[in-house]
N, CA and C atoms of all chains as a GROMACS GRO file, in nm:
protein
  402
    1MET      N    1   0.086  -0.131   0.002
    1MET     CA    2  -0.002  -0.051   0.021
    1MET      C    3   0.120   0.133  -0.003
    2ASP      N    4   0.060   0.252  -0.100
    2ASP     CA    5   0.131   0.328  -0.087
    2ASP      C    6   0.152   0.412   0.021
    3VAL      N    7   0.198   0.515   0.072
    3VAL     CA    8   0.273   0.556   0.230
    3VAL      C    9   0.109   0.690   0.159
    4ARG      N   10   0.058   0.755   0.063
    4ARG     CA   11  -0.012   0.806   0.122
    4ARG      C   12  -0.152   0.790   0.171
    5THR      N   13  -0.158   0.642   0.072
    5THR     CA   14  -0.267   0.565   0.142
    5THR      C   15  -0.234   0.526   0.353
    6ARG      N   16  -0.169   0.511   0.380
    6ARG     CA   17  -0.135   0.488   0.462
    6ARG      C   18  -0.156   0.602   0.562
    7LEU      N   19  -0.096   0.700   0.519
    7LEU     CA   20  -0.104   0.822   0.652
    7LEU      C   21  -0.296   0.848   0.652
    8ALA      N   22  -0.354   0.852   0.485
    8ALA     CA   23  -0.458   0.881   0.512
    8ALA      C   24  -0.548   0.813   0.644
    9ARG      N   25  -0.528   0.699   0.598
    9ARG     CA   26  -0.672   0.584   0.725
    9ARG      C   27  -0.574   0.639   0.814
   10ASN      N   28  -0.422   0.645   0.870
   10ASN     CA   29  -0.443   0.691   0.991
   10ASN      C   30  -0.427   0.798   1.089
   11VAL      N   31  -0.414   0.897   0.968
   11VAL     CA   32  -0.506   1.061   0.980
   11VAL      C   33  -0.633   1.038   1.049
   12ARG      N   34  -0.739   0.966   0.946
   12ARG     CA   35  -0.899   0.970   0.948
   12ARG      C   36  -0.921   0.855   1.128
   13ARG      N   37  -0.832   0.753   1.068
   13ARG     CA   38  -0.872   0.641   1.228
   13ARG      C   39  -0.858   0.731   1.310
   14LEU      N   40  -0.743   0.798   1.386
   14LEU     CA   41  -0.640   0.887   1.442
   14LEU      C   42  -0.789   0.992   1.544
   15ARG      N   43  -0.784   1.026   1.408
   15ARG     CA   44  -0.894   1.174   1.438
   15ARG      C   45  -0.999   1.146   1.478
   16GLU      N   46  -1.059   1.051   1.418
   16GLU     CA   47  -1.234   1.004   1.469
   16GLU      C   48  -1.233   0.910   1.562
   17ALA      N   49  -1.074   0.902   1.620
   17ALA     CA   50  -1.082   0.860   1.725
   17ALA      C   51  -1.088   0.924   1.880
   18LYS      N   52  -1.046   1.086   1.811
   18LYS     CA   53  -1.017   1.190   1.934
   18LYS      C   54  -1.140   1.248   1.914
   19GLY      N   55  -1.275   1.205   1.814
   19GLY     CA   56  -1.408   1.275   1.786
   19GLY      C   57  -1.442   1.406   1.746
   20TRP      N   58  -1.304   1.425   1.669
   20TRP     CA   59  -1.283   1.569   1.627
   20TRP      C   60  -1.329   1.545   1.417
   21SER      N   61  -1.412   1.673   1.423
   21SER     CA   62  -1.402   1.660   1.279
   21SER      C   63  -1.319   1.708   1.202
   22GLN      N   64  -1.323   1.739   1.080
   22GLN     CA   65  -1.198   1.751   1.018
   22GLN      C   66  -1.142   1.897   1.059
   23GLU      N   67  -1.205   1.964   1.057
   23GLU     CA   68  -1.230   2.124   1.070
   23GLU      C   69  -1.171   2.145   1.248
   24ALA      N   70  -1.202   2.074   1.355
   24ALA     CA   71  -1.172   2.084   1.427
   24ALA      C   72  -1.037   2.043   1.466
   25PHE      N   73  -0.958   1.914   1.390
   25PHE     CA   74  -0.845   1.863   1.393
   25PHE      C   75  -0.781   1.951   1.314
   26ALA      N   76  -0.799   2.055   1.184
   26ALA     CA   77  -0.720   2.147   1.118
   26ALA      C   78  -0.666   2.241   1.195
   27HIS      N   79  -0.788   2.280   1.270
   27HIS     CA   80  -0.735   2.423   1.391
   27HIS      C   81  -0.597   2.357   1.511
   28GLU      N   82  -0.660   2.227   1.549
   28GLU     CA   83  -0.555   2.170   1.612
   28GLU      C   84  -0.386   2.163   1.582
   29ALA      N   85  -0.427   2.117   1.438
   29ALA     CA   86  -0.269   2.074   1.378
   29ALA      C   87  -0.194   2.184   1.301
   30ASP      N   88  -0.332   2.351   1.301
   30ASP     CA   89  -0.257   2.446   1.249
   30ASP      C   90  -0.212   2.458   1.134
   31ILE      N   91  -0.357   2.366   1.057
   31ILE     CA   92  -0.296   2.362   0.862
   31ILE      C   93  -0.515   2.358   0.821
   32HIS      N   94  -0.483   2.371   0.673
   32HIS     CA   95  -0.687   2.425   0.702
   32HIS      C   96  -0.707   2.352   0.642
   33ARG      N   97  -0.830   2.346   0.659
   33ARG     CA   98  -0.918   2.217   0.638
   33ARG      C   99  -0.910   2.111   0.556
   34THR      N  100  -0.902   2.190   0.443
   34THR     CA  101  -0.900   2.126   0.256
   34THR      C  102  -0.799   2.063   0.257
   35TYR      N  103  -0.674   2.083   0.343
   35TYR     CA  104  -0.520   2.059   0.315
   35TYR      C  105  -0.589   1.863   0.394
   36VAL      N  106  -0.636   1.911   0.544
   36VAL     CA  107  -0.669   1.794   0.593
   36VAL      C  108  -0.741   1.709   0.492
   37SER      N  109  -0.888   1.756   0.402
   37SER     CA  110  -0.942   1.666   0.363
   37SER      C  111  -0.857   1.595   0.258
   38ASP      N  112  -0.785   1.671   0.197
   38ASP     CA  113  -0.682   1.617   0.072
   38ASP      C  114  -0.600   1.508   0.153
   39ILE      N  115  -0.551   1.436   0.258
   39ILE     CA  116  -0.463   1.419   0.336
   39ILE      C  117  -0.540   1.311   0.331
   40GLU      N  118  -0.667   1.332   0.363
   40GLU     CA  119  -0.719   1.186   0.393
   40GLU      C  120  -0.751   1.166   0.272
   41ARG      N  121  -0.749   1.185   0.119
   41ARG     CA  122  -0.783   1.108   0.055
   41ARG      C  123  -0.724   1.070   0.024
   42GLY      N  124  -0.586   1.091   0.050
   42GLY     CA  125  -0.446   1.018   0.010
   42GLY      C  126  -0.420   1.117  -0.129
   43ALA      N  127  -0.471   1.211  -0.142
   43ALA     CA  128  -0.468   1.316  -0.256
   43ALA      C  129  -0.336   1.408  -0.226
   44ARG      N  130  -0.272   1.370  -0.137
   44ARG     CA  131  -0.095   1.463  -0.146
   44ARG      C  132   0.016   1.426  -0.090
   45ASN      N  133   0.081   1.474  -0.127
   45ASN     CA  134   0.216   1.415  -0.079
   45ASN      C  135   0.311   1.534  -0.012
   46PRO      N  136   0.265   1.542   0.127
   46PRO     CA  137   0.308   1.603   0.209
   46PRO      C  138   0.457   1.571   0.284
   47THR      N  139   0.538   1.708   0.289
   47THR     CA  140   0.714   1.677   0.354
   47THR      C  141   0.683   1.627   0.500
   48ILE      N  142   0.786   1.570   0.546
   48ILE     CA  143   0.753   1.521   0.676
   48ILE      C  144   0.776   1.636   0.796
   49LEU      N  145   0.780   1.762   0.758
   49LEU     CA  146   0.776   1.838   0.877
   49LEU      C  147   0.617   1.889   0.894
   50ILE      N  148   0.516   1.814   0.778
   50ILE     CA  149   0.374   1.850   0.753
   50ILE      C  150   0.318   1.743   0.839
   51VAL      N  151   0.401   1.612   0.826
   51VAL     CA  152   0.377   1.495   0.904
   51VAL      C  153   0.333   1.514   1.030
   52GLU      N  154   0.467   1.598   1.088
   52GLU     CA  155   0.474   1.593   1.215
   52GLU      C  156   0.368   1.674   1.295
   53LYS      N  157   0.361   1.766   1.221
   53LYS     CA  158   0.279   1.894   1.211
   53LYS      C  159   0.134   1.761   1.283
   54LEU      N  160   0.114   1.740   1.167
   54LEU     CA  161  -0.042   1.658   1.183
   54LEU      C  162  -0.055   1.562   1.325
   55ALA      N  163   0.075   1.504   1.350
   55ALA     CA  164   0.125   1.368   1.436
   55ALA      C  165   0.116   1.445   1.534
   56LEU      N  166   0.128   1.527   1.606
   56LEU     CA  167   0.167   1.644   1.720
   56LEU      C  168   0.002   1.602   1.817
   57PRO      N  169  -0.083   1.655   1.791
   57PRO     CA  170  -0.186   1.666   1.829
   57PRO      C  171  -0.308   1.498   1.835
   58LEU      N  172  -0.204   1.445   1.722
   58LEU     CA  173  -0.279   1.332   1.745
   58LEU      C  174  -0.224   1.181   1.853
   59GLY      N  175  -0.128   1.296   1.934
   59GLY     CA  176  -0.034   1.188   2.007
   59GLY      C  177   0.014   1.123   2.007
   60VAL      N  178   0.094   1.104   1.834
   60VAL     CA  179   0.179   1.012   1.799
   60VAL      C  180   0.285   1.069   1.713
   61THR      N  181   0.376   0.952   1.655
   61THR     CA  182   0.543   1.020   1.604
   61THR      C  183   0.479   1.021   1.475
   62ALA      N  184   0.544   1.066   1.384
   62ALA     CA  185   0.511   1.136   1.248
   62ALA      C  186   0.558   0.961   1.193
   63GLY      N  187   0.625   0.889   1.212
   63GLY     CA  188   0.684   0.762   1.207
   63GLY      C  189   0.570   0.690   1.195
   64GLU      N  190   0.505   0.684   1.324
   64GLU     CA  191   0.390   0.589   1.366
   64GLU      C  192   0.256   0.638   1.243
   65LEU      N  193   0.293   0.795   1.258
   65LEU     CA  194   0.165   0.830   1.101
   65LEU      C  195   0.150   0.765   1.011
   66LEU      N  196   0.286   0.720   0.957
   66LEU     CA  197   0.288   0.700   0.810
   66LEU      C  198   0.314   0.499   0.793
   67GLY      N  199   0.215   0.477   0.907
   67GLY     CA  200   0.187   0.329   0.982
   67GLY      C  201   0.327   0.232   0.909
   68MET      N  202   1.353   1.575   1.922
   68MET     CA  203   1.436   1.566   1.849
   68MET      C  204   1.397   1.624   1.734
   69ASP      N  205   1.430   1.667   1.618
   69ASP     CA  206   1.359   1.716   1.485
   69ASP      C  207   1.328   1.622   1.394
   70VAL      N  208   1.223   1.594   1.338
   70VAL     CA  209   1.206   1.474   1.271
   70VAL      C  210   1.299   1.488   1.155
   71ARG      N  211   1.374   1.559   1.092
   71ARG     CA  212   1.486   1.576   1.031
   71ARG      C  213   1.569   1.505   1.060
   72THR      N  214   1.606   1.550   1.155
   72THR     CA  215   1.741   1.519   1.235
   72THR      C  216   1.700   1.320   1.268
   73ARG      N  217   1.640   1.309   1.275
   73ARG     CA  218   1.623   1.140   1.344
   73ARG      C  219   1.611   1.101   1.180
   74LEU      N  220   1.537   1.165   1.070
   74LEU     CA  221   1.539   1.034   0.944
   74LEU      C  222   1.698   1.077   0.899
   75ALA      N  223   1.786   1.210   0.939
   75ALA     CA  224   1.931   1.192   0.885
   75ALA      C  225   1.962   1.080   0.960
   76ARG      N  226   1.948   1.075   1.095
   76ARG     CA  227   2.046   0.962   1.174
   76ARG      C  228   1.984   0.812   1.123
   77ASN      N  229   1.898   0.809   1.086
   77ASN     CA  230   1.873   0.650   1.050
   77ASN      C  231   1.882   0.622   0.915
   78VAL      N  232   1.887   0.706   0.830
   78VAL     CA  233   1.950   0.661   0.718
   78VAL      C  234   2.078   0.638   0.678
   79ARG      N  235   2.132   0.744   0.783
   79ARG     CA  236   2.330   0.698   0.748
   79ARG      C  237   2.306   0.608   0.875
   80ARG      N  238   2.288   0.540   0.969
   80ARG     CA  239   2.288   0.412   1.017
   80ARG      C  240   2.226   0.308   0.974
   81LEU      N  241   2.190   0.315   0.891
   81LEU     CA  242   2.109   0.176   0.816
   81LEU      C  243   2.209   0.171   0.684
   82ARG      N  244   2.246   0.298   0.646
   82ARG     CA  245   2.326   0.308   0.506
   82ARG      C  246   2.455   0.212   0.542
   83GLU      N  247   2.513   0.280   0.644
   83GLU     CA  248   2.640   0.230   0.676
   83GLU      C  249   2.646   0.036   0.716
   84ALA      N  250   2.532   0.046   0.809
   84ALA     CA  251   2.476  -0.117   0.776
   84ALA      C  252   2.534  -0.194   0.680
   85LYS      N  253   2.461  -0.120   0.562
   85LYS     CA  254   2.483  -0.202   0.448
   85LYS      C  255   2.638  -0.224   0.360
   86GLY      N  256   2.679  -0.122   0.439
   86GLY     CA  257   2.856  -0.134   0.401
   86GLY      C  258   2.804  -0.006   0.267
   87TRP      N  259   2.721   0.076   0.277
   87TRP     CA  260   2.669   0.193   0.158
   87TRP      C  261   2.748   0.268   0.136
   88SER      N  262   2.822   0.318   0.051
   88SER     CA  263   2.848   0.480   0.030
   88SER      C  264   2.764   0.540  -0.021
   89GLN      N  265   2.750   0.704  -0.002
   89GLN     CA  266   2.660   0.777  -0.015
   89GLN      C  267   2.603   0.740  -0.175
   90GLU      N  268   2.751   0.702  -0.210
   90GLU     CA  269   2.720   0.684  -0.377
   90GLU      C  270   2.649   0.577  -0.423
   91ALA      N  271   2.634   0.498  -0.369
   91ALA     CA  272   2.674   0.333  -0.391
   91ALA      C  273   2.494   0.374  -0.328
   92PHE      N  274   2.429   0.440  -0.209
   92PHE     CA  275   2.324   0.361  -0.161
   92PHE      C  276   2.233   0.485  -0.239
   93ALA      N  277   2.264   0.606  -0.298
   93ALA     CA  278   2.222   0.709  -0.412
   93ALA      C  279   2.155   0.636  -0.523
   94HIS      N  280   2.262   0.546  -0.576
   94HIS     CA  281   2.240   0.480  -0.739
   94HIS      C  282   2.133   0.356  -0.632
   95GLU      N  283   2.130   0.300  -0.538
   95GLU     CA  284   2.037   0.236  -0.524
   95GLU      C  285   1.891   0.195  -0.511
   96ALA      N  286   1.852   0.407  -0.455
   96ALA     CA  287   1.747   0.419  -0.377
   96ALA      C  288   1.696   0.510  -0.528
   97ASP      N  289   1.769   0.592  -0.669
   97ASP     CA  290   1.748   0.638  -0.740
   97ASP      C  291   1.734   0.806  -0.704
   98ILE      N  292   1.857   0.828  -0.620
   98ILE     CA  293   1.821   0.980  -0.585
   98ILE      C  294   1.951   1.005  -0.626
   99HIS      N  295   1.964   1.127  -0.623
   99HIS     CA  296   2.134   1.187  -0.646
   99HIS      C  297   2.156   1.172  -0.510
  100ARG      N  298   2.331   1.184  -0.536
  100ARG     CA  299   2.387   1.178  -0.410
  100ARG      C  300   2.408   1.233  -0.321
  101THR      N  301   2.394   1.397  -0.370
  101THR     CA  302   2.438   1.510  -0.304
  101THR      C  303   2.275   1.526  -0.234
  102TYR      N  304   2.191   1.481  -0.250
  102TYR     CA  305   2.067   1.470  -0.190
  102TYR      C  306   2.059   1.398  -0.059
  103VAL      N  307   2.092   1.259  -0.114
  103VAL     CA  308   2.176   1.195   0.023
  103VAL      C  309   2.235   1.242   0.130
  104SER      N  310   2.382   1.340   0.073
  104SER     CA  311   2.452   1.420   0.162
  104SER      C  312   2.388   1.453   0.220
  105ASP      N  313   2.254   1.612   0.152
  105ASP     CA  314   2.182   1.683   0.253
  105ASP      C  315   2.093   1.580   0.364
  106ILE      N  316   1.997   1.472   0.302
  106ILE     CA  317   1.919   1.423   0.429
  106ILE      C  318   1.987   1.374   0.481
  107GLU      N  319   2.170   1.324   0.512
  107GLU     CA  320   2.205   1.331   0.613
  107GLU      C  321   2.263   1.410   0.691
  108ARG      N  322   2.248   1.523   0.659
  108ARG     CA  323   2.306   1.664   0.708
  108ARG      C  324   2.150   1.710   0.810
  109GLY      N  325   2.027   1.643   0.767
  109GLY     CA  326   1.914   1.658   0.859
  109GLY      C  327   1.889   1.825   0.740
  110ALA      N  328   1.947   1.863   0.631
  110ALA     CA  329   1.887   1.984   0.546
  110ALA      C  330   1.800   1.988   0.426
  111ARG      N  331   1.686   1.863   0.464
  111ARG     CA  332   1.636   1.856   0.415
  111ARG      C  333   1.500   1.822   0.411
  112ASN      N  334   1.394   1.914   0.378
  112ASN     CA  335   1.259   1.844   0.399
  112ASN      C  336   1.196   1.733   0.324
  113PRO      N  337   1.240   1.645   0.296
  113PRO     CA  338   1.168   1.547   0.201
  113PRO      C  339   0.998   1.509   0.238
  114THR      N  340   0.952   1.508   0.133
  114THR     CA  341   0.828   1.448   0.080
  114THR      C  342   0.817   1.321   0.164
  115ILE      N  343   0.690   1.249   0.177
  115ILE     CA  344   0.669   1.112   0.215
  115ILE      C  345   0.668   1.025   0.101
  116LEU      N  346   0.668   1.058  -0.048
  116LEU     CA  347   0.731   0.930  -0.142
  116LEU      C  348   0.904   0.909  -0.135
  117ILE      N  349   0.978   1.078  -0.116
  117ILE     CA  350   1.110   1.020  -0.145
  117ILE      C  351   1.133   0.943   0.000
  118VAL      N  352   1.052   0.928   0.187
  118VAL     CA  353   1.108   0.905   0.200
  118VAL      C  354   1.101   0.704   0.207
  119GLU      N  355   0.984   0.678   0.126
  119GLU     CA  356   1.006   0.607   0.108
  119GLU      C  357   1.076   0.518  -0.019
  120LYS      N  358   1.118   0.608  -0.097
  120LYS     CA  359   1.209   0.562  -0.154
  120LYS      C  360   1.331   0.534  -0.075
  121LEU      N  361   1.336   0.607  -0.026
  121LEU     CA  362   1.484   0.594   0.072
  121LEU      C  363   1.516   0.448   0.175
  122ALA      N  364   1.325   0.419   0.182
  122ALA     CA  365   1.370   0.305   0.300
  122ALA      C  366   1.374   0.204   0.200
  123LEU      N  367   1.304   0.193   0.117
  123LEU     CA  368   1.329   0.083   0.057
  123LEU      C  369   1.449  -0.023   0.042
  124PRO      N  370   1.534   0.057  -0.088
  124PRO     CA  371   1.673   0.018  -0.041
  124PRO      C  372   1.729  -0.083   0.100
  125LEU      N  373   1.711   0.030   0.203
  125LEU     CA  374   1.746   0.043   0.349
  125LEU      C  375   1.677  -0.078   0.416
  126GLY      N  376   1.574  -0.140   0.353
  126GLY     CA  377   1.491  -0.297   0.398
  126GLY      C  378   1.398  -0.266   0.521
  127VAL      N  379   1.351  -0.103   0.527
  127VAL     CA  380   1.244  -0.089   0.626
  127VAL      C  381   1.155  -0.003   0.585
  128THR      N  382   1.090   0.044   0.650
  128THR     CA  383   0.955   0.120   0.576
  128THR      C  384   0.968   0.249   0.598
  129ALA      N  385   0.844   0.352   0.558
  129ALA     CA  386   0.890   0.514   0.561
  129ALA      C  387   0.850   0.512   0.706
  130GLY      N  388   0.770   0.473   0.762
  130GLY     CA  389   0.753   0.489   0.952
  130GLY      C  390   0.894   0.511   0.987
  131GLU      N  391   0.967   0.336   0.986
  131GLU     CA  392   1.063   0.316   1.042
  131GLU      C  393   1.188   0.453   1.028
  132LEU      N  394   1.179   0.462   0.948
  132LEU     CA  395   1.289   0.551   0.859
  132LEU      C  396   1.272   0.729   0.946
  133LEU      N  397   1.150   0.720   0.963
  133LEU     CA  398   1.140   0.832   1.095
  133LEU      C  399   1.182   0.846   1.210
  134GLY      N  400   1.147   0.757   1.227
  134GLY     CA  401   1.201   0.670   1.369
  134GLY      C  402   1.082   0.684   1.491
   0.00000   0.00000   0.00000
Protein backbone atom coordinates (compact mmCIF):
# COMPACT_ATOMS: atom_id res chain seq x y z
CA MET A 1 0.00 0.00 0.00
CA ASP A 2 1.26 3.46 -0.96
CA VAL A 3 2.61 5.55 1.91
CA ARG A 4 0.04 8.29 1.09
CA THR A 5 -2.79 5.77 1.56
CA ARG A 6 -1.36 4.57 4.86
CA LEU A 7 -1.06 8.18 6.06
CA ALA A 8 -4.64 8.88 4.92
CA ARG A 9 -6.07 5.93 6.85
CA ASN A 10 -4.07 6.62 9.99
CA VAL A 11 -4.99 10.31 10.10
CA ARG A 12 -8.68 9.55 9.66
CA ARG A 13 -8.66 6.72 12.22
CA LEU A 14 -6.81 8.73 14.88
CA ARG A 15 -8.78 11.92 14.22
CA GLU A 16 -12.08 10.08 14.59
CA ALA A 17 -10.81 8.38 17.75
CA LYS A 18 -10.34 11.88 19.17
CA GLY A 19 -13.91 12.74 18.18
CA TRP A 20 -12.69 15.61 16.00
CA SER A 21 -14.25 16.83 12.76
CA GLN A 22 -11.78 17.60 9.97
CA GLU A 23 -12.25 21.26 10.83
CA ALA A 24 -11.54 20.73 14.54
CA PHE A 25 -8.45 18.69 13.73
CA ALA A 26 -7.26 21.27 11.18
CA HIS A 27 -7.49 23.88 13.94
CA GLU A 28 -5.51 21.68 16.37
CA ALA A 29 -2.81 20.98 13.76
CA ASP A 30 -2.78 24.59 12.48
CA ILE A 31 -3.35 23.35 8.93
CA HIS A 32 -6.06 24.36 6.46
CA ARG A 33 -9.21 22.19 6.54
CA THR A 34 -9.05 21.43 2.83
CA TYR A 35 -5.49 20.21 3.33
CA VAL A 36 -6.74 17.74 5.98
CA SER A 37 -9.44 16.59 3.56
CA ASP A 38 -6.84 16.09 0.81
CA ILE A 39 -4.56 14.15 3.17
CA GLU A 40 -7.41 11.83 4.15
CA ARG A 41 -8.09 11.15 0.45
CA GLY A 42 -4.43 10.28 -0.13
CA ALA A 43 -4.31 13.18 -2.57
CA ARG A 44 -1.27 14.90 -1.06
CA ASN A 45 2.42 14.10 -0.83
CA PRO A 46 3.30 16.11 2.30
CA THR A 47 6.77 16.81 3.62
CA ILE A 48 7.92 15.21 6.86
CA LEU A 49 7.56 18.52 8.73
CA ILE A 50 3.87 18.58 7.76
CA VAL A 51 3.51 14.95 8.87
CA GLU A 52 5.01 15.96 12.23
CA LYS A 53 2.48 18.79 12.50
CA LEU A 54 -0.33 16.30 11.86
CA ALA A 55 1.09 13.76 14.31
CA LEU A 56 1.48 16.09 17.28
CA PRO A 57 -2.21 16.71 18.18
CA LEU A 58 -2.99 13.05 17.43
CA GLY A 59 -0.50 11.98 20.12
CA VAL A 60 1.70 9.87 17.84
CA THR A 61 5.07 10.29 16.14
CA ALA A 62 5.49 11.21 12.48
CA GLY A 63 6.80 7.69 11.88
CA GLU A 64 3.75 6.09 13.47
CA LEU A 65 1.48 8.22 11.31
CA LEU A 66 3.03 6.70 8.17
CA GLY A 67 2.19 3.24 9.49
CA MET B 1 14.46 15.85 18.26
CA ASP B 2 13.33 17.26 14.90
CA VAL B 3 11.96 14.68 12.45
CA ARG B 4 14.63 15.73 9.92
CA THR B 5 17.37 14.89 12.41
CA ARG B 6 15.82 11.50 13.19
CA LEU B 7 15.59 10.75 9.45
CA ALA B 8 19.21 11.86 8.99
CA ARG B 9 20.50 9.55 11.72
CA ASN B 10 18.43 6.57 10.62
CA VAL B 11 19.47 6.87 6.98
CA ARG B 12 23.15 7.12 7.88
CA ARG B 13 22.98 4.23 10.37
CA LEU B 14 21.12 1.87 8.02
CA ARG B 15 23.19 2.86 4.98
CA GLU B 16 26.43 2.17 6.86
CA ALA B 17 25.02 -1.13 8.14
CA LYS B 18 24.61 -2.11 4.47
CA GLY B 19 28.23 -1.14 3.85
CA TRP B 20 27.16 1.41 1.23
CA SER B 21 28.84 4.72 0.45
CA GLN B 22 26.47 7.66 -0.05
CA GLU B 23 27.03 7.21 -3.79
CA ALA B 24 26.21 3.48 -3.73
CA PHE B 25 23.07 4.14 -1.68
CA ALA B 26 22.03 6.99 -3.97
CA HIS B 27 22.25 4.57 -6.89
CA GLU B 28 20.15 1.96 -5.05
CA ALA B 29 17.51 4.54 -4.11
CA ASP B 30 17.63 6.25 -7.54
CA ILE B 31 18.24 9.62 -5.88
CA HIS B 32 21.06 12.09 -6.51
CA ARG B 33 24.14 11.66 -4.30
CA THR B 34 24.06 15.27 -3.11
CA TYR B 35 20.44 14.73 -2.03
CA VAL B 36 21.54 11.78 0.13
CA SER B 37 24.28 13.95 1.61
CA ASP B 38 21.73 16.70 2.37
CA ILE B 39 19.34 14.20 3.96
CA GLU B 40 22.11 12.89 6.23
CA ARG B 41 22.85 16.46 7.34
CA GLY B 42 19.19 17.04 8.18
CA ALA B 43 19.22 19.80 5.59
CA ARG B 44 16.18 18.62 3.63
CA ASN B 45 12.47 18.39 4.30
CA PRO B 46 11.56 15.53 1.93
CA THR B 47 8.08 14.42 0.97
CA ILE B 48 6.80 11.05 2.15
CA LEU B 49 7.21 9.57 -1.35
CA ILE B 50 10.93 10.42 -1.20
CA VAL B 51 11.15 8.89 2.29
CA GLU B 52 9.59 5.73 0.86
CA LYS B 53 12.19 5.70 -1.94
CA LEU B 54 14.95 5.96 0.68
CA ALA B 55 13.39 3.28 2.89
CA LEU B 56 12.98 0.60 0.22
CA PRO B 57 16.65 -0.31 -0.40
CA LEU B 58 17.35 -0.03 3.34
CA GLY B 59 14.76 -2.74 4.03
CA VAL B 60 12.57 -0.65 6.33
CA THR B 61 9.25 1.17 6.02
CA ALA B 62 8.96 4.92 5.52
CA GLY B 63 7.57 5.14 9.05
CA GLU B 64 10.52 3.29 10.55
CA LEU B 65 12.91 5.62 8.74
CA LEU B 66 11.41 8.61 10.57
CA GLY B 67 12.13 6.86 13.85
